[in-house]
N, C-alpha and C positions, 0 to 999 in steps of 0.2 A: 876507718869505715869505708867499705867499697860501695859507693853509690853510683848508679848509672844516671846520667843527666836526663835521659828521656824515659825514665822508669815509669811504667804504667801498672795498673791493677795492684796498687799498693795496699789497699784496704782489705785485709784477709782475716776471715773468721776461722778459728781452729776449734773443733769440738774435742774436748778431752784434756784434762790437766794432770795426766799421769806422768809418763816419761816422754813419749814421742811428741806430744803437743808442746810442752814447754821447751823441749830441745829445738823443735822447729821454730818456735817463736824467737828464741835466742838468735838463731842464724838469720831469720827474716829481718829482725831489727838491725842486725849488723850490716845487712845488705841494703838497708834503706826503706824497707817495707814497714807497714803499721799493722802488727798482728793483735787480734783480740782472741781470748780463750774463753769458751763457755764450758762449765763443768757442772754435772748434775749434783755432785756431793757439795756439802756446805763449806768445805775447805780442802786443803791438800790431804789426800788419803794417807794414813799411816798404815803400818802393818805390811803384810805380804811376805813372800819368801825372799831368800837371798838371791841376788842376781850377780853374774860375773862377766868380766871382760877379759879377753885373751887375744894375744897377738898384736902385731904392729898396727893393723887397720883400726881395731877398736881403740887402742891407746892413743893413736894419732888424733882421732876425732876428739877424744876427751881432752887431750893436751891443747888442741887448737881452740877448744871451747874455754880453756882456762880453768877447768874443774878437776883435772886429774889429781892435783894435790889435795883438794877437798875430799875426793873419794878415798884417796889413800889414808887420810886421817880418820875416816869413818869405816875403814875396811874391817871385815869380820875376823881376818886372821885365822880362818878355820883350818884344822888339821884333818887327819883321815876320818872317814866315816866308817864305823864298825857295824857289821851285821851280827846280831845276837840271836840266841834261842829264847824260848819262852821264859827261862830262868834268868835271862839277862847275861848269860855267858857269851863272850865273844867267839864267833865262829870264823869270821873273815873280815877283811876291810878293804876299802877302796882308797887309793892315795888322794891327797888333797888336790893335786893338780887336775884330776878328773872332774871334781865337783866345783872347785872355786877359781880355776883359771889363774890369770896373773894378778887380778885384783877383784875382790868380791865385796859387795855392799848390800845391806838390806834395801829392798825396793822402796820402802817408806823413807829411808834416809836419802836415797838418790832423788826421789820426788821432791823432798824438802830442799835439797841443794839446788835443784833446777828452778824451783819456785823462787828461792831467795835470789838467784842470779838474774831472774827476769822480771820480778814484780815491779821494779821501778820504771820499766820501759814497756810493759805489756798490760793492757786492760784485762782484768780477770772478772768474769761473770760467774760467780759461784752460786750454787743452789738453783740452777736453771738448766734447761735443755731445749734443743731445737725441736720444733713440732712440724715445720714445713719449709721446703725450699722451692722457690719459684724463680727460674732463670729466664732472663731475656737477653737481648743483644748487649746491654750495658752492664749487667751484673746479676746478682742473686738477691731476691727479696726473702728475708728469713723471719719466721715467727718463732716465738719462744713460749714455754710453759708459763713463765712469770713476767718477764720483761716485755716491753712493747716491740713491735716489728722494726727491723733495721735492714739497711741495704749494705751489701759487701761486694767487692769486686770478685773475690774467689772464696771458696769454702773448702776446708780440709777436714776430713774425718780421721782423727787420731784417737778415736773413742773405743778401741779395743775389739775383742772377739765379737761382741754383740753390738756392733756399731749402729747408732741411730742414723748417722749420715749415710752409711752404706744402704740401710733399709729404705731411706727416703729417696735416694738418687739411683740406686741400682736394683732394688727389689728385695724380697724376703730373704732372710739369712739361710733358710733351708736350701737355697740354690747355691750357696757358696761355702757353708761351714760343713766340714767333714769330721764327724766324731770318730775317735780312735779306740773306742771301747773301754775307756777308763774315765773315772771321775776322781777329782782331788779336792781336798780341803786343807786349809792351813789357818792357824791362829796363834796368838801369843799366849804363853802360859808361864808359870813359875818354873825355874830351873831346879826342880826337886831332885834330879839325879846328880846335881853338882857337876855338870859337864863343864870341862875346861877347854874352850875353843874346840869342841868335838861334837860328834853326833852318834846316834844309835839308830839302827833300823832293824825292825822285826817283820818278817813276812810269813804268811800262810798262803795256800793256793788262792789266787785271785785278790789278795789283800795285802797291803803294806801299811805299817804305822811307824813313824819315826819321830825323833826329837833331836834338835841341835841347839847349842847355846848361842846366845846373841847379845850384842851390846855389852861386851866385856863380861860375859857370863852372868849378868844381872837378871837375865830372863832367858826364855827358850821359845823356839818355834815348834809347834806340834804339827805334823804333816800326816795326812791319810790319803791313800790311793786305793781304789777298788775297781774291779772289772764289772761292767754292767752293760746291758743293752741300753739304748736311749731312754732316759727318764723324762717324765713330764712333771714339771714343778714351776712355781712362780719364782723367777729370779730375784724378786724384791722381797720375798718372804723368807727372812733369815731363819725364823723358828721352824718353818717347814723343812728347810735345808738341814738344819741341825738334827731334826728327827730322822731324816733319810740317812744321815751319817751314823747316828746312834744305832739304828736298826741294822745297817750294813755291818757294823763291827760289834754287835751284841755278843757274839760268841768268840771273839778274838782275845787272846791273853796278853802276856807281858804287861806293858804300861797302858794298854788301850782303855781299860775301865777307868783308871784315874784321869787320863787325858779327856775322855768323854765327859766325865764329871766336871772337869775344869772348863770344858767347852761351853757349858750353860751360861757362864758369866763372861765369855770372851767378847770384847768390844770390836775386834777387828776380824771376825770370822769371815772367811772367803770360801766359796764352794762353786765349782763349775766342772764342765766336761773338759777332758783333754781333747782338743780339736785343732784342726788346721783350717785355713781359709784359702780358697783357690778362686781367682777371678781371671777371666781372659784379658781384662784391662782394668787398671786401677783408677782411671779417670773417665769422667763423663761430662763433657762441656766444661763448665767453670768449677766443677767439683772433683776433688781427687782424694785418695785414701793413703794413709801412712801407718806403718807399724802393723800391729795385729789386725787392725781393720782391713788392711790390704792383703797381708800375706802371713798371717799367724803361723809360726812354725811349731807351736806347742811347747809347753815347758819341758817336754822330753828331749828337745833338741839342744837345750842350753844356749840357744842363739837369739832368743826373742828380743832381749833388751839391747844387745849389740846391734842387731838388725834394725831396730827402731832408731837408735842413735845415729847410725850411719845413713839410714834413709832420710832422716831429718836434715842432716848435713847436705846430702845430695839434692834433695828436693828444693831447699832454699837456694843452693848454689846454682842449680839449673835454671830456676826462675830468674835469678839475678843475671845470669849469663845471657838469658833471652830478653833482657830489658823489661821483664814483667809480662811478656807474651805467654799466656798460659798454655796455648796450644804447643808451642815449641818447648816451653819449660817442662810441662807435664810429660811430653814425649821423651825428652832428654833424661828426665828422672827415671822413667820406666826402663828405658834402654840401658841405663847404667846399673839399675838395681835388679832387673828381672832374673838374670842368671844367678846372681848372688843369693837372692831370696829363695830360689828353687833349691840351691845347694843346702841352704840352712834348713829348709823343710825336709829334705832327704835325710839329714843327720838325725831327725827324730823318728824316722820310720824304723820299725822293728825294735825300738828300745823298750817298749812296753812289756814285751814277753820276758825281758831280762830284769826289768825293774819290778814287775809284778808277775811272777811265774804263775802259770795256770794249773800246776799240779805239784804234788809233793816231790816227784822225781825231778821236775824242772827246778824247783826251789833248791833241792840238794845239788843238782848239777851246777847251778849258778854260784852257789856258795863255794863249791869245790874249785871252780874257776877263779873266784876272787881270792880264795885261800892260797892258791898256787901262783897268783899273779906276780908277787914280788920276786919269784925265783925263776921266771921264764924269760928267755931272751927278748921276747916282744912286749915286755911289761910297759914300755913307754909308748906303744903304738896307739893306745886309746886317746891319751892326751894329745899326741902328735896329730892324729886325724882330726880331732876337734879344732886344734889350732889352725890346721891347713884350711878347713872350711871357713873359719872366722877370717882368715887372711885372703880369701879368694876374690878380692876386689882391688882395683887400682883407683886410689882416690885422687881426684883433681884438687888443685889448690885454687879455689874460686876467688881468693882475695888478692891474687897477684896476676 
């Protein structure tokens, strides 16, 4: 353990028990801090899409955490993703390294691994949420929906795209969240196509529906994307969100009707806009942001989880290197991460028009490109470009 004799601001509250929050708690504890995590959900959230790690930077952080072998044991081992027509006939495919990187794991499985790694050393406050932050010269007074008020030295918002901490400390999300014209939904369903470590995608103008096998082919993930101007809905009203999705895909063929029928009983249904987060600064006083709350790159980038894991490593390391001085630690964190985060966000720009073509011609054009991809000299450039973006940071060794 790398502890600093004069370490200050050791009592740190983290909002969010997804990926970024527990990863940060792990590193903070190793550096001698005392992290507490508050999470709105009653427990660790299951479900969600597959997330991938690629390149030396991602794998180095996972290895230093001691969880790389755990992730490899739970990896999806996905193969190529095939594009199909309405009859289910294969039109083209994308190679596995574009979708799944060096190692891919379901987000729910990663969250469980991180929770199991930290639960003995971190206080978790499930089924609760922050309602106010009042900062003074000595710390932050925090109130909660359920629990009594408490004081902390520092507060970190690792609570996602719709961050409560960001709203309380920085202002309404309309100032920072940039929607990209798409909405997505995902949920677990039966693997009724008998997919064997594989996926299928069907698109029509402005809409995409897909399935891929999960957890040793014992289940599948259903995914939906559709183009839309900004929608107004209650983010806590799952039934309303399911209705929006059903209406958006009412006229779509292939497996859409069967998947929409299965959606009614899905327990892990997720629905949201495809968006990015842009702030001039990730810190304000004794409060800072991490992961999607600070710099969401959108699912289209393929970088969000790796960005969160690296950000957690750097934030904890910079705080430790500064002896707990939040001004120096937060500044060092942002200096080390800002350019990297910007690159990750740029990797998601323009992907939407390829993933969800807006016309029949564009859909045909995209499929033709994918069909020819295995035979062109530049076939490896897509995966290579993603890997270069993932590796575009030099990691310090904060423990030596």
